[in-house]
mmCIF entry with sequence, helices, sheets and N, C-alpha, C, O atoms, coordinates in Angstrom:
data_MODEL
# 
_entry.id   MODEL 
# 
_entity.id                         1 
_entity.type                       polymer 
_entity.pdbx_number_of_molecules   1 
# 
_entity_poly.entity_id                      1 
_entity_poly.type                           'polypeptide(L)' 
_entity_poly.nstd_linkage                   no 
_entity_poly.nstd_monomer                   no 
_entity_poly.pdbx_seq_one_letter_code       
;(UNK)(UNK)(UNK)(UNK)(UNK)(UNK)(UNK)(UNK)(UNK)(UNK)(UNK)(UNK)(UNK)(UNK)(UNK)(UNK)
(UNK)(UNK)(UNK)(UNK)(UNK)(UNK)(UNK)(UNK)(UNK)(UNK)(UNK)(UNK)(UNK)(UNK)(UNK)(UNK)
(UNK)(UNK)(UNK)(UNK)(UNK)(UNK)(UNK)(UNK)(UNK)(UNK)(UNK)(UNK)(UNK)
;
_entity_poly.pdbx_seq_one_letter_code_can   XXXXXXXXXXXXXXXXXXXXXXXXXXXXXXXXXXXXXXXXXXXXX 
_entity_poly.pdbx_strand_id                 A 
# 
loop_
_entity_poly_seq.entity_id 
_entity_poly_seq.num 
_entity_poly_seq.mon_id 
_entity_poly_seq.hetero 
1 1  UNK n 
1 2  UNK n 
1 3  UNK n 
1 4  UNK n 
1 5  UNK n 
1 6  UNK n 
1 7  UNK n 
1 8  UNK n 
1 9  UNK n 
1 10 UNK n 
1 11 UNK n 
1 12 UNK n 
1 13 UNK n 
1 14 UNK n 
1 15 UNK n 
1 16 UNK n 
1 17 UNK n 
1 18 UNK n 
1 19 UNK n 
1 20 UNK n 
1 21 UNK n 
1 22 UNK n 
1 23 UNK n 
1 24 UNK n 
1 25 UNK n 
1 26 UNK n 
1 27 UNK n 
1 28 UNK n 
1 29 UNK n 
1 30 UNK n 
1 31 UNK n 
1 32 UNK n 
1 33 UNK n 
1 34 UNK n 
1 35 UNK n 
1 36 UNK n 
1 37 UNK n 
1 38 UNK n 
1 39 UNK n 
1 40 UNK n 
1 41 UNK n 
1 42 UNK n 
1 43 UNK n 
1 44 UNK n 
1 45 UNK n 
# 
_struct_asym.id          A 
_struct_asym.entity_id   1 
# 
loop_
_struct_conf.conf_type_id 
_struct_conf.id 
_struct_conf.pdbx_PDB_helix_id 
_struct_conf.beg_label_comp_id 
_struct_conf.beg_label_asym_id 
_struct_conf.beg_label_seq_id 
_struct_conf.pdbx_beg_PDB_ins_code 
_struct_conf.end_label_comp_id 
_struct_conf.end_label_asym_id 
_struct_conf.end_label_seq_id 
_struct_conf.pdbx_end_PDB_ins_code 
_struct_conf.beg_auth_comp_id 
_struct_conf.beg_auth_asym_id 
_struct_conf.beg_auth_seq_id 
_struct_conf.end_auth_comp_id 
_struct_conf.end_auth_asym_id 
_struct_conf.end_auth_seq_id 
_struct_conf.pdbx_PDB_helix_class 
_struct_conf.details 
_struct_conf.pdbx_PDB_helix_length 
HELX_P HELX_P1 AA1 UNK A 2  ? UNK A 23 ? UNK A 2  UNK A 23 1 ? 22 
HELX_P HELX_P2 AA2 UNK A 26 ? UNK A 37 ? UNK A 26 UNK A 37 1 ? 12 
HELX_P HELX_P3 AA3 UNK A 41 ? UNK A 44 ? UNK A 41 UNK A 44 5 ? 4  
# 
_struct_conf_type.id          HELX_P 
_struct_conf_type.criteria    ? 
_struct_conf_type.reference   ? 
# 
loop_
_atom_site.group_PDB 
_atom_site.id 
_atom_site.type_symbol 
_atom_site.label_atom_id 
_atom_site.label_alt_id 
_atom_site.label_comp_id 
_atom_site.label_asym_id 
_atom_site.label_entity_id 
_atom_site.label_seq_id 
_atom_site.pdbx_PDB_ins_code 
_atom_site.Cartn_x 
_atom_site.Cartn_y 
_atom_site.Cartn_z 
_atom_site.occupancy 
_atom_site.B_iso_or_equiv 
_atom_site.pdbx_formal_charge 
_atom_site.auth_seq_id 
_atom_site.auth_comp_id 
_atom_site.auth_asym_id 
_atom_site.auth_atom_id 
_atom_site.pdbx_PDB_model_num 
ATOM 1   N N  . UNK A 1 1  ? -3.922  -68.185 5.068  1.00 0.00 ? 1  UNK A N  1 
ATOM 2   C CA . UNK A 1 1  ? -4.562  -67.864 6.347  1.00 0.00 ? 1  UNK A CA 1 
ATOM 3   C C  . UNK A 1 1  ? -3.997  -66.568 6.926  1.00 0.00 ? 1  UNK A C  1 
ATOM 4   O O  . UNK A 1 1  ? -4.742  -65.723 7.422  1.00 0.00 ? 1  UNK A O  1 
ATOM 5   N N  . UNK A 1 2  ? -2.680  -66.423 6.857  1.00 0.00 ? 2  UNK A N  1 
ATOM 6   C CA . UNK A 1 2  ? -2.054  -65.220 7.409  1.00 0.00 ? 2  UNK A CA 1 
ATOM 7   C C  . UNK A 1 2  ? -2.553  -63.980 6.674  1.00 0.00 ? 2  UNK A C  1 
ATOM 8   O O  . UNK A 1 2  ? -2.787  -62.943 7.295  1.00 0.00 ? 2  UNK A O  1 
ATOM 9   N N  . UNK A 1 3  ? -2.716  -64.080 5.357  1.00 0.00 ? 3  UNK A N  1 
ATOM 10  C CA . UNK A 1 3  ? -3.215  -62.944 4.573  1.00 0.00 ? 3  UNK A CA 1 
ATOM 11  C C  . UNK A 1 3  ? -4.598  -62.521 5.050  1.00 0.00 ? 3  UNK A C  1 
ATOM 12  O O  . UNK A 1 3  ? -4.879  -61.330 5.184  1.00 0.00 ? 3  UNK A O  1 
ATOM 13  N N  . UNK A 1 4  ? -5.462  -63.503 5.307  1.00 0.00 ? 4  UNK A N  1 
ATOM 14  C CA . UNK A 1 4  ? -6.821  -63.203 5.771  1.00 0.00 ? 4  UNK A CA 1 
ATOM 15  C C  . UNK A 1 4  ? -6.778  -62.479 7.104  1.00 0.00 ? 4  UNK A C  1 
ATOM 16  O O  . UNK A 1 4  ? -7.515  -61.516 7.314  1.00 0.00 ? 4  UNK A O  1 
ATOM 17  N N  . UNK A 1 5  ? -5.918  -62.937 8.006  1.00 0.00 ? 5  UNK A N  1 
ATOM 18  C CA . UNK A 1 5  ? -5.799  -62.302 9.323  1.00 0.00 ? 5  UNK A CA 1 
ATOM 19  C C  . UNK A 1 5  ? -5.345  -60.857 9.152  1.00 0.00 ? 5  UNK A C  1 
ATOM 20  O O  . UNK A 1 5  ? -5.847  -59.961 9.832  1.00 0.00 ? 5  UNK A O  1 
ATOM 21  N N  . UNK A 1 6  ? -4.405  -60.630 8.253  1.00 0.00 ? 6  UNK A N  1 
ATOM 22  C CA . UNK A 1 6  ? -3.930  -59.262 8.002  1.00 0.00 ? 6  UNK A CA 1 
ATOM 23  C C  . UNK A 1 6  ? -5.058  -58.392 7.469  1.00 0.00 ? 6  UNK A C  1 
ATOM 24  O O  . UNK A 1 6  ? -5.205  -57.241 7.879  1.00 0.00 ? 6  UNK A O  1 
ATOM 25  N N  . UNK A 1 7  ? -5.853  -58.936 6.559  1.00 0.00 ? 7  UNK A N  1 
ATOM 26  C CA . UNK A 1 7  ? -6.964  -58.164 5.988  1.00 0.00 ? 7  UNK A CA 1 
ATOM 27  C C  . UNK A 1 7  ? -7.980  -57.817 7.065  1.00 0.00 ? 7  UNK A C  1 
ATOM 28  O O  . UNK A 1 7  ? -8.477  -56.692 7.115  1.00 0.00 ? 7  UNK A O  1 
ATOM 29  N N  . UNK A 1 8  ? -8.288  -58.780 7.928  1.00 0.00 ? 8  UNK A N  1 
ATOM 30  C CA . UNK A 1 8  ? -9.231  -58.531 9.025  1.00 0.00 ? 8  UNK A CA 1 
ATOM 31  C C  . UNK A 1 8  ? -8.658  -57.469 9.951  1.00 0.00 ? 8  UNK A C  1 
ATOM 32  O O  . UNK A 1 8  ? -9.380  -56.577 10.396 1.00 0.00 ? 8  UNK A O  1 
ATOM 33  N N  . UNK A 1 9  ? -7.376  -57.557 10.240 1.00 0.00 ? 9  UNK A N  1 
ATOM 34  C CA . UNK A 1 9  ? -6.717  -56.576 11.110 1.00 0.00 ? 9  UNK A CA 1 
ATOM 35  C C  . UNK A 1 9  ? -6.816  -55.179 10.501 1.00 0.00 ? 9  UNK A C  1 
ATOM 36  O O  . UNK A 1 9  ? -7.086  -54.205 11.205 1.00 0.00 ? 9  UNK A O  1 
ATOM 37  N N  . UNK A 1 10 ? -6.595  -55.088 9.193  1.00 0.00 ? 10 UNK A N  1 
ATOM 38  C CA . UNK A 1 10 ? -6.709  -53.796 8.505  1.00 0.00 ? 10 UNK A CA 1 
ATOM 39  C C  . UNK A 1 10 ? -8.133  -53.256 8.600  1.00 0.00 ? 10 UNK A C  1 
ATOM 40  O O  . UNK A 1 10 ? -8.336  -52.064 8.829  1.00 0.00 ? 10 UNK A O  1 
ATOM 41  N N  . UNK A 1 11 ? -9.119  -54.140 8.424  1.00 0.00 ? 11 UNK A N  1 
ATOM 42  C CA . UNK A 1 11 ? -10.520 -53.716 8.523  1.00 0.00 ? 11 UNK A CA 1 
ATOM 43  C C  . UNK A 1 11 ? -10.838 -53.198 9.912  1.00 0.00 ? 11 UNK A C  1 
ATOM 44  O O  . UNK A 1 11 ? -11.532 -52.192 10.063 1.00 0.00 ? 11 UNK A O  1 
ATOM 45  N N  . UNK A 1 12 ? -10.330 -53.884 10.925 1.00 0.00 ? 12 UNK A N  1 
ATOM 46  C CA . UNK A 1 12 ? -10.564 -53.456 12.311 1.00 0.00 ? 12 UNK A CA 1 
ATOM 47  C C  . UNK A 1 12 ? -9.971  -52.069 12.526 1.00 0.00 ? 12 UNK A C  1 
ATOM 48  O O  . UNK A 1 12 ? -10.589 -51.220 13.168 1.00 0.00 ? 12 UNK A O  1 
ATOM 49  N N  . UNK A 1 13 ? -8.773  -51.836 11.989 1.00 0.00 ? 13 UNK A N  1 
ATOM 50  C CA . UNK A 1 13 ? -8.143  -50.516 12.129 1.00 0.00 ? 13 UNK A CA 1 
ATOM 51  C C  . UNK A 1 13 ? -8.990  -49.443 11.454 1.00 0.00 ? 13 UNK A C  1 
ATOM 52  O O  . UNK A 1 13 ? -9.173  -48.355 12.001 1.00 0.00 ? 13 UNK A O  1 
ATOM 53  N N  . UNK A 1 14 ? -9.503  -49.750 10.271 1.00 0.00 ? 14 UNK A N  1 
ATOM 54  C CA . UNK A 1 14 ? -10.337 -48.790 9.538  1.00 0.00 ? 14 UNK A CA 1 
ATOM 55  C C  . UNK A 1 14 ? -11.606 -48.490 10.328 1.00 0.00 ? 14 UNK A C  1 
ATOM 56  O O  . UNK A 1 14 ? -11.996 -47.331 10.470 1.00 0.00 ? 14 UNK A O  1 
ATOM 57  N N  . UNK A 1 15 ? -12.252 -49.544 10.843 1.00 0.00 ? 15 UNK A N  1 
ATOM 58  C CA . UNK A 1 15 ? -13.490 -49.361 11.616 1.00 0.00 ? 15 UNK A CA 1 
ATOM 59  C C  . UNK A 1 15 ? -13.215 -48.542 12.867 1.00 0.00 ? 15 UNK A C  1 
ATOM 60  O O  . UNK A 1 15 ? -13.982 -47.637 13.197 1.00 0.00 ? 15 UNK A O  1 
ATOM 61  N N  . UNK A 1 16 ? -12.131 -48.849 13.565 1.00 0.00 ? 16 UNK A N  1 
ATOM 62  C CA . UNK A 1 16 ? -11.777 -48.082 14.763 1.00 0.00 ? 16 UNK A CA 1 
ATOM 63  C C  . UNK A 1 16 ? -11.544 -46.621 14.410 1.00 0.00 ? 16 UNK A C  1 
ATOM 64  O O  . UNK A 1 16 ? -11.936 -45.729 15.161 1.00 0.00 ? 16 UNK A O  1 
ATOM 65  N N  . UNK A 1 17 ? -10.911 -46.376 13.280 1.00 0.00 ? 17 UNK A N  1 
ATOM 66  C CA . UNK A 1 17 ? -10.679 -45.008 12.829 1.00 0.00 ? 17 UNK A CA 1 
ATOM 67  C C  . UNK A 1 17 ? -11.986 -44.282 12.561 1.00 0.00 ? 17 UNK A C  1 
ATOM 68  O O  . UNK A 1 17 ? -12.129 -43.106 12.898 1.00 0.00 ? 17 UNK A O  1 
ATOM 69  N N  . UNK A 1 18 ? -12.947 -44.985 11.950 1.00 0.00 ? 18 UNK A N  1 
ATOM 70  C CA . UNK A 1 18 ? -14.255 -44.378 11.679 1.00 0.00 ? 18 UNK A CA 1 
ATOM 71  C C  . UNK A 1 18 ? -14.990 -44.065 12.966 1.00 0.00 ? 18 UNK A C  1 
ATOM 72  O O  . UNK A 1 18 ? -15.627 -43.018 13.081 1.00 0.00 ? 18 UNK A O  1 
ATOM 73  N N  . UNK A 1 19 ? -14.907 -44.964 13.936 1.00 0.00 ? 19 UNK A N  1 
ATOM 74  C CA . UNK A 1 19 ? -15.577 -44.742 15.224 1.00 0.00 ? 19 UNK A CA 1 
ATOM 75  C C  . UNK A 1 19 ? -15.002 -43.496 15.884 1.00 0.00 ? 19 UNK A C  1 
ATOM 76  O O  . UNK A 1 19 ? -15.744 -42.678 16.428 1.00 0.00 ? 19 UNK A O  1 
ATOM 77  N N  . UNK A 1 20 ? -13.679 -43.350 15.838 1.00 0.00 ? 20 UNK A N  1 
ATOM 78  C CA . UNK A 1 20 ? -13.039 -42.162 16.413 1.00 0.00 ? 20 UNK A CA 1 
ATOM 79  C C  . UNK A 1 20 ? -13.553 -40.908 15.705 1.00 0.00 ? 20 UNK A C  1 
ATOM 80  O O  . UNK A 1 20 ? -13.867 -39.911 16.356 1.00 0.00 ? 20 UNK A O  1 
ATOM 81  N N  . UNK A 1 21 ? -13.638 -40.957 14.376 1.00 0.00 ? 21 UNK A N  1 
ATOM 82  C CA . UNK A 1 21 ? -14.130 -39.805 13.615 1.00 0.00 ? 21 UNK A CA 1 
ATOM 83  C C  . UNK A 1 21 ? -15.562 -39.459 14.003 1.00 0.00 ? 21 UNK A C  1 
ATOM 84  O O  . UNK A 1 21 ? -15.907 -38.285 14.139 1.00 0.00 ? 21 UNK A O  1 
ATOM 85  N N  . UNK A 1 22 ? -16.399 -40.486 14.181 1.00 0.00 ? 22 UNK A N  1 
ATOM 86  C CA . UNK A 1 22 ? -17.810 -40.247 14.513 1.00 0.00 ? 22 UNK A CA 1 
ATOM 87  C C  . UNK A 1 22 ? -17.976 -39.654 15.901 1.00 0.00 ? 22 UNK A C  1 
ATOM 88  O O  . UNK A 1 22 ? -18.959 -38.964 16.173 1.00 0.00 ? 22 UNK A O  1 
ATOM 89  N N  . UNK A 1 23 ? -17.014 -39.921 16.782 1.00 0.00 ? 23 UNK A N  1 
ATOM 90  C CA . UNK A 1 23 ? -17.108 -39.419 18.154 1.00 0.00 ? 23 UNK A CA 1 
ATOM 91  C C  . UNK A 1 23 ? -16.613 -37.983 18.293 1.00 0.00 ? 23 UNK A C  1 
ATOM 92  O O  . UNK A 1 23 ? -16.770 -37.369 19.348 1.00 0.00 ? 23 UNK A O  1 
ATOM 93  N N  . UNK A 1 24 ? -16.019 -37.450 17.236 1.00 0.00 ? 24 UNK A N  1 
ATOM 94  C CA . UNK A 1 24 ? -15.532 -36.073 17.290 1.00 0.00 ? 24 UNK A CA 1 
ATOM 95  C C  . UNK A 1 24 ? -16.699 -35.102 17.150 1.00 0.00 ? 24 UNK A C  1 
ATOM 96  O O  . UNK A 1 24 ? -17.762 -35.452 16.637 1.00 0.00 ? 24 UNK A O  1 
ATOM 97  N N  . UNK A 1 25 ? -16.482 -33.896 17.611 1.00 0.00 ? 25 UNK A N  1 
ATOM 98  C CA . UNK A 1 25 ? -17.508 -32.868 17.443 1.00 0.00 ? 25 UNK A CA 1 
ATOM 99  C C  . UNK A 1 25 ? -17.545 -32.458 15.971 1.00 0.00 ? 25 UNK A C  1 
ATOM 100 O O  . UNK A 1 25 ? -16.561 -32.639 15.256 1.00 0.00 ? 25 UNK A O  1 
ATOM 101 N N  . UNK A 1 26 ? -18.665 -31.911 15.517 1.00 0.00 ? 26 UNK A N  1 
ATOM 102 C CA . UNK A 1 26 ? -18.748 -31.466 14.116 1.00 0.00 ? 26 UNK A CA 1 
ATOM 103 C C  . UNK A 1 26 ? -17.625 -30.494 13.761 1.00 0.00 ? 26 UNK A C  1 
ATOM 104 O O  . UNK A 1 26 ? -17.100 -30.525 12.648 1.00 0.00 ? 26 UNK A O  1 
ATOM 105 N N  . UNK A 1 27 ? -17.258 -29.627 14.714 1.00 0.00 ? 27 UNK A N  1 
ATOM 106 C CA . UNK A 1 27 ? -16.178 -28.680 14.414 1.00 0.00 ? 27 UNK A CA 1 
ATOM 107 C C  . UNK A 1 27 ? -14.883 -29.412 14.103 1.00 0.00 ? 27 UNK A C  1 
ATOM 108 O O  . UNK A 1 27 ? -14.204 -29.087 13.129 1.00 0.00 ? 27 UNK A O  1 
ATOM 109 N N  . UNK A 1 28 ? -14.531 -30.414 14.938 1.00 0.00 ? 28 UNK A N  1 
ATOM 110 C CA . UNK A 1 28 ? -13.285 -31.148 14.721 1.00 0.00 ? 28 UNK A CA 1 
ATOM 111 C C  . UNK A 1 28 ? -13.296 -31.844 13.369 1.00 0.00 ? 28 UNK A C  1 
ATOM 112 O O  . UNK A 1 28 ? -12.273 -31.888 12.686 1.00 0.00 ? 28 UNK A O  1 
ATOM 113 N N  . UNK A 1 29 ? -14.450 -32.392 12.973 1.00 0.00 ? 29 UNK A N  1 
ATOM 114 C CA . UNK A 1 29 ? -14.545 -33.096 11.697 1.00 0.00 ? 29 UNK A CA 1 
ATOM 115 C C  . UNK A 1 29 ? -14.231 -32.169 10.527 1.00 0.00 ? 29 UNK A C  1 
ATOM 116 O O  . UNK A 1 29 ? -13.592 -32.576 9.557  1.00 0.00 ? 29 UNK A O  1 
ATOM 117 N N  . UNK A 1 30 ? -14.684 -30.923 10.623 1.00 0.00 ? 30 UNK A N  1 
ATOM 118 C CA . UNK A 1 30 ? -14.529 -30.002 9.494  1.00 0.00 ? 30 UNK A CA 1 
ATOM 119 C C  . UNK A 1 30 ? -13.401 -29.003 9.691  1.00 0.00 ? 30 UNK A C  1 
ATOM 120 O O  . UNK A 1 30 ? -13.224 -28.086 8.888  1.00 0.00 ? 30 UNK A O  1 
ATOM 121 N N  . UNK A 1 31 ? -12.637 -29.184 10.766 1.00 0.00 ? 31 UNK A N  1 
ATOM 122 C CA . UNK A 1 31 ? -11.606 -28.205 11.109 1.00 0.00 ? 31 UNK A CA 1 
ATOM 123 C C  . UNK A 1 31 ? -10.633 -27.968 9.965  1.00 0.00 ? 31 UNK A C  1 
ATOM 124 O O  . UNK A 1 31 ? -10.339 -26.820 9.631  1.00 0.00 ? 31 UNK A O  1 
ATOM 125 N N  . UNK A 1 32 ? -10.130 -29.037 9.361  1.00 0.00 ? 32 UNK A N  1 
ATOM 126 C CA . UNK A 1 32 ? -9.128  -28.859 8.305  1.00 0.00 ? 32 UNK A CA 1 
ATOM 127 C C  . UNK A 1 32 ? -9.709  -28.092 7.117  1.00 0.00 ? 32 UNK A C  1 
ATOM 128 O O  . UNK A 1 32 ? -9.034  -27.239 6.541  1.00 0.00 ? 32 UNK A O  1 
ATOM 129 N N  . UNK A 1 33 ? -10.962 -28.393 6.746  1.00 0.00 ? 33 UNK A N  1 
ATOM 130 C CA . UNK A 1 33 ? -11.593 -27.676 5.645  1.00 0.00 ? 33 UNK A CA 1 
ATOM 131 C C  . UNK A 1 33 ? -11.789 -26.209 6.006  1.00 0.00 ? 33 UNK A C  1 
ATOM 132 O O  . UNK A 1 33 ? -11.575 -25.325 5.176  1.00 0.00 ? 33 UNK A O  1 
ATOM 133 N N  . UNK A 1 34 ? -12.198 -25.952 7.249  1.00 0.00 ? 34 UNK A N  1 
ATOM 134 C CA . UNK A 1 34 ? -12.436 -24.577 7.674  1.00 0.00 ? 34 UNK A CA 1 
ATOM 135 C C  . UNK A 1 34 ? -11.147 -23.773 7.683  1.00 0.00 ? 34 UNK A C  1 
ATOM 136 O O  . UNK A 1 34 ? -11.136 -22.600 7.311  1.00 0.00 ? 34 UNK A O  1 
ATOM 137 N N  . UNK A 1 35 ? -10.064 -24.406 8.108  1.00 0.00 ? 35 UNK A N  1 
ATOM 138 C CA . UNK A 1 35 ? -8.780  -23.710 8.142  1.00 0.00 ? 35 UNK A CA 1 
ATOM 139 C C  . UNK A 1 35 ? -8.376  -23.330 6.716  1.00 0.00 ? 35 UNK A C  1 
ATOM 140 O O  . UNK A 1 35 ? -7.854  -22.239 6.486  1.00 0.00 ? 35 UNK A O  1 
ATOM 141 N N  . UNK A 1 36 ? -8.616  -24.232 5.763  1.00 0.00 ? 36 UNK A N  1 
ATOM 142 C CA . UNK A 1 36 ? -8.288  -23.935 4.368  1.00 0.00 ? 36 UNK A CA 1 
ATOM 143 C C  . UNK A 1 36 ? -9.106  -22.754 3.861  1.00 0.00 ? 36 UNK A C  1 
ATOM 144 O O  . UNK A 1 36 ? -8.598  -21.912 3.121  1.00 0.00 ? 36 UNK A O  1 
ATOM 145 N N  . UNK A 1 37 ? -10.367 -22.695 4.258  1.00 0.00 ? 37 UNK A N  1 
ATOM 146 C CA . UNK A 1 37 ? -11.249 -21.612 3.815  1.00 0.00 ? 37 UNK A CA 1 
ATOM 147 C C  . UNK A 1 37 ? -10.908 -20.320 4.542  1.00 0.00 ? 37 UNK A C  1 
ATOM 148 O O  . UNK A 1 37 ? -11.167 -19.226 4.041  1.00 0.00 ? 37 UNK A O  1 
ATOM 149 N N  . UNK A 1 38 ? -10.323 -20.459 5.733  1.00 0.00 ? 38 UNK A N  1 
ATOM 150 C CA . UNK A 1 38 ? -9.932  -19.286 6.500  1.00 0.00 ? 38 UNK A CA 1 
ATOM 151 C C  . UNK A 1 38 ? -10.977 -18.856 7.515  1.00 0.00 ? 38 UNK A C  1 
ATOM 152 O O  . UNK A 1 38 ? -10.984 -17.706 7.956  1.00 0.00 ? 38 UNK A O  1 
ATOM 153 N N  . UNK A 1 39 ? -11.858 -19.775 7.887  1.00 0.00 ? 39 UNK A N  1 
ATOM 154 C CA . UNK A 1 39 ? -12.887 -19.453 8.876  1.00 0.00 ? 39 UNK A CA 1 
ATOM 155 C C  . UNK A 1 39 ? -12.255 -19.366 10.259 1.00 0.00 ? 39 UNK A C  1 
ATOM 156 O O  . UNK A 1 39 ? -11.447 -20.215 10.635 1.00 0.00 ? 39 UNK A O  1 
ATOM 157 N N  . UNK A 1 40 ? -12.624 -18.348 11.003 1.00 0.00 ? 40 UNK A N  1 
ATOM 158 C CA . UNK A 1 40 ? -12.099 -18.190 12.358 1.00 0.00 ? 40 UNK A CA 1 
ATOM 159 C C  . UNK A 1 40 ? -12.705 -19.241 13.269 1.00 0.00 ? 40 UNK A C  1 
ATOM 160 O O  . UNK A 1 40 ? -13.909 -19.494 13.236 1.00 0.00 ? 40 UNK A O  1 
ATOM 161 N N  . UNK A 1 41 ? -11.851 -19.852 14.084 1.00 0.00 ? 41 UNK A N  1 
ATOM 162 C CA . UNK A 1 41 ? -12.285 -20.901 14.999 1.00 0.00 ? 41 UNK A CA 1 
ATOM 163 C C  . UNK A 1 41 ? -13.418 -20.416 15.903 1.00 0.00 ? 41 UNK A C  1 
ATOM 164 O O  . UNK A 1 41 ? -14.349 -21.172 16.182 1.00 0.00 ? 41 UNK A O  1 
ATOM 165 N N  . UNK A 1 42 ? -13.351 -19.176 16.358 1.00 0.00 ? 42 UNK A N  1 
ATOM 166 C CA . UNK A 1 42 ? -14.337 -18.657 17.305 1.00 0.00 ? 42 UNK A CA 1 
ATOM 167 C C  . UNK A 1 42 ? -15.697 -18.405 16.654 1.00 0.00 ? 42 UNK A C  1 
ATOM 168 O O  . UNK A 1 42 ? -16.694 -18.234 17.355 1.00 0.00 ? 42 UNK A O  1 
ATOM 169 N N  . UNK A 1 43 ? -15.745 -18.381 15.346 1.00 0.00 ? 43 UNK A N  1 
ATOM 170 C CA . UNK A 1 43 ? -17.003 -18.093 14.657 1.00 0.00 ? 43 UNK A CA 1 
ATOM 171 C C  . UNK A 1 43 ? -18.033 -19.191 14.893 1.00 0.00 ? 43 UNK A C  1 
ATOM 172 O O  . UNK A 1 43 ? -19.235 -18.951 14.771 1.00 0.00 ? 43 UNK A O  1 
ATOM 173 N N  . UNK A 1 44 ? -17.574 -20.385 15.227 1.00 0.00 ? 44 UNK A N  1 
ATOM 174 C CA . UNK A 1 44 ? -18.491 -21.509 15.391 1.00 0.00 ? 44 UNK A CA 1 
ATOM 175 C C  . UNK A 1 44 ? -18.932 -21.719 16.826 1.00 0.00 ? 44 UNK A C  1 
ATOM 176 O O  . UNK A 1 44 ? -19.792 -22.559 17.092 1.00 0.00 ? 44 UNK A O  1 
ATOM 177 N N  . UNK A 1 45 ? -18.352 -20.964 17.762 1.00 0.00 ? 45 UNK A N  1 
ATOM 178 C CA . UNK A 1 45 ? -18.662 -21.224 19.175 1.00 0.00 ? 45 UNK A CA 1 
ATOM 179 C C  . UNK A 1 45 ? -19.722 -20.298 19.706 1.00 0.00 ? 45 UNK A C  1 
ATOM 180 O O  . UNK A 1 45 ? -20.092 -20.390 20.876 1.00 0.00 ? 45 UNK A O  1 
# 
């Protein structure tokens, strides 16, 4: 039973993380990729 509760808790954390990601602006979602490519932050505004 305890294992099941832990698994459900992990799923809730994952879902909450996805909700946070979905609420971000498109720029924030791709920020890390853009920084790697070297795109200037101001280019998107």
